[in-house]
C-alpha positions as CSV (number, residue, x, y, z in Angstrom):
1,M,302.0,50.9,79.5
2,K,298.9,52.8,78.4
3,K,298.6,55.2,75.5
4,L,297.0,58.5,76.5
5,K,295.7,61.4,74.4
6,I,297.3,64.7,75.5
7,I,295.8,68.2,74.8
8,V,298.4,70.8,74.3
9,E,297.5,74.5,74.4
10,K,299.7,77.3,73.2
11,H,299.5,80.5,75.3
12,P,301.5,83.8,75.0
13,E,303.6,82.6,78.0
14,G,304.3,79.1,76.7
15,Y,302.6,75.7,76.4
16,V,300.2,73.8,78.7
17,A,299.6,70.1,78.3
18,Y,297.1,67.8,80.1
19,P,295.8,64.2,79.5
20,V,292.4,63.1,78.6
21,G,291.0,60.0,80.4
22,L,292.8,60.3,83.7
23,K,291.0,60.9,87.0
24,G,292.4,63.9,88.9
25,V,294.3,67.0,87.7
26,V,297.6,66.5,85.9
27,V,299.2,69.3,84.0
28,G,302.6,70.0,82.4
29,E,304.0,73.3,81.2
30,G,306.9,74.4,79.1
31,D,308.4,77.1,76.9
32,T,308.2,74.7,74.0
33,Y,305.7,72.1,72.8
34,E,308.2,69.3,73.5
35,E,309.0,70.6,77.0
36,A,305.3,70.7,77.9
37,L,304.9,67.1,76.6
38,E,307.9,65.9,78.6
39,N,306.6,67.7,81.8
40,V,303.1,66.2,81.5
41,K,304.5,62.8,80.9
42,S,306.6,63.1,84.1
43,A,303.5,64.3,86.0
44,I,301.4,61.4,84.7
45,K,304.0,58.9,85.8
46,F,304.1,60.5,89.3
47,H,300.3,60.5,89.4
48,I,300.1,56.8,88.6
49,E,302.8,56.0,91.1
50,T,301.0,58.0,93.8
51,F,297.4,56.9,93.2
52,G,297.8,53.6,91.3
53,E,296.1,52.2,88.2
54,E,292.6,53.3,89.3
55,V,293.4,56.8,88.0
56,F,292.6,55.5,84.5
57,E,289.0,56.0,83.3
58,T,287.3,52.7,82.8
59,D,286.3,53.3,79.2
60,E,288.9,53.8,76.5
61,I,288.5,57.1,74.7
62,K,288.3,56.4,71.0
63,E,288.6,60.0,69.7
64,T,289.2,63.5,71.2
65,F,287.6,66.5,69.6
66,V,288.1,70.2,70.2
67,A,284.9,72.3,69.7
68,E,284.2,76.0,70.0
69,V,281.0,77.5,71.4
70,V,279.8,81.0,72.1
71,V,278.3,81.5,75.6
């Protein structure tokens, strides 16, 4: 088992969740925060079962930051 950091975004239509430190695209959605987390957890398990342990980034991510910039 590996511990992953998950980003959860709240949108007008619901929640979107995705992991940090995983190769490939893995996303979960839900009407609630908890539902989005459960869906992304299920998607991560499927991703690992499909592509194997090499989907994990080699370096452990110590911290995750959210920053805002103007472009």
